[in-house]
MIMAR-804706 format. One line per field, with one value per residue (C-alpha): residue in one letter; residue number from 0; x, y, z. Coordinates in steps of 0.1 Angstrom, whole numbers, plus 5000, padded with zeros to 4 digits. Layout:
% MIMAR-804706
residu: a|...
num: NUM|...
px: X|...
py: Y|...
pz: Z|...
***
This chain:
% MIMAR-804706
residu: x|x|x|x|x|x|x|x|x|x|x|x|x|x|x|x|x|x|x|x|x|x|x|x|x|x|x|x|x|x|x|x|x|x|x|x|x|x|x|x|x|x|x|x|x|x|x|x|x|x|x|x|x|x|x|x|x|x|x|x|x|x|x|x|x|x|x|x|x|x|x|x|x|x|x|x|x|x|x|x|x|x|x|x|x|x|x|x|x|x|x|x|x|x|x|x|x|x|x|x|x|x|x|x|x|x|x|x|x|x|x|x|x|x|x|x|x|x|x|x|x|x|x|x|x|x|x
num: 0|1|2|3|4|5|6|7|8|9|10|11|12|13|14|15|16|17|18|19|20|21|22|23|24|25|26|27|28|29|30|31|32|33|34|35|36|37|38|39|40|41|42|43|44|45|46|47|48|49|50|51|52|53|54|55|56|57|58|59|60|61|62|63|64|65|66|67|68|69|70|71|72|73|74|75|76|77|78|79|80|81|82|83|84|85|86|87|88|89|90|91|92|93|94|95|96|97|98|99|100|101|102|103|104|105|106|107|108|109|110|111|112|113|114|115|116|117|118|119|120|121|122|123|124|125|126
px: 5001|5028|5045|5014|5010|5047|5039|5008|5032|5054|5038|5034|5028|5025|5030|5028|5054|5066|5099|5116|5107|5125|5150|5182|5171|5156|5190|5211|5190|5190|5230|5229|5206|5233|5241|5206|5197|5217|5199|5165|5176|5184|5152|5129|5118|5111|5093|5084|5078|5073|5061|5065|5043|5061|5031|5045|5064|5037|5032|4999|5019|5045|5071|5098|5113|5145|5171|5155|5149|5183|5197|5170|5187|5222|5212|5185|5199|5203|5168|5154|5171|5161|5124|5129|5141|5111|5088|5107|5107|5073|5074|5084|5059|5030|5038|5038|5010|4991|4991|4987|5021|5036|5072|5078|5069|5095|5123|5145|5146|5165|5176|5184|5175|5177|5144|5130|5130|5116|5104|5102|5074|5066|5028|4999|4983|4952|4920
py: 4999|5024|5017|5025|5058|5067|5060|5083|5109|5104|5125|5102|5121|5107|5119|5108|5110|5096|5075|5098|5129|5112|5091|5106|5104|5069|5056|5072|5060|5026|5027|5034|5006|4986|5013|5022|4988|4997|5030|5011|4986|5017|5038|5038|5072|5095|5130|5124|5095|5104|5078|5085|5062|5059|5053|5043|5017|4998|4962|4971|4996|4971|4978|5002|5018|5002|5024|5020|4984|4976|4994|4971|4943|4951|4957|4928|4910|4943|4952|4921|4923|4961|4952|4923|4951|4976|4946|4937|4977|4984|5020|5020|4988|5006|5037|5018|4997|5030|5038|5002|4997|4963|4959|4940|4975|4993|4999|5022|5047|5079|5092|5128|5148|5137|5125|5120|5090|5090|5056|5051|5025|5012|5013|5034|5051|5031|5047
pz: 5000|5009|4978|4959|4975|4968|4931|4931|4947|4913|4886|4856|4824|4789|4753|4720|4693|4661|4664|4638|4660|4689|4669|4684|4719|4713|4700|4725|4754|4738|4736|4774|4782|4801|4825|4828|4840|4872|4875|4871|4900|4923|4916|4945|4943|4915|4909|4876|4851|4816|4794|4756|4733|4702|4683|4648|4664|4679|4668|4652|4629|4620|4648|4649|4621|4607|4621|4658|4650|4643|4674|4693|4679|4686|4723|4725|4756|4776|4766|4779|4810|4814|4808|4836|4860|4852|4860|4893|4901|4918|4911|4875|4869|4884|4865|4831|4841|4850|4814|4801|4788|4790|4797|4764|4747|4764|4741|4764|4792|4800|4833|4821|4849|4888|4900|4864|4841|4805|4794|4756|4747|4711|4718|4714|4744|4757|4744
***
């Protein structure tokens, strides 16, 4: 219960974007997946969780564009581990779950500012 309250204390925001508009950010976040796994593991409090829906990368749209798809392939094992860590992290799991994002749709995370994480998901928002 306490953890759920703490998650509610985190501001979960969402935005929609085309992958091409975020390609640079997504690619560099994918490149940093290995180090971000450790950051996810240590995350227990965040001020803000920003979920970016890469709508054109959703499975229903044929998946990510080739440039991002090849990055995902290069880092396949790290991304699989990242997804497991997100599922194991109550705060992050509940944040994505609150927006009906499945861990398998997460392509990258970015910890650009202290207290904030950006989660890139190859998915469309609910509704």
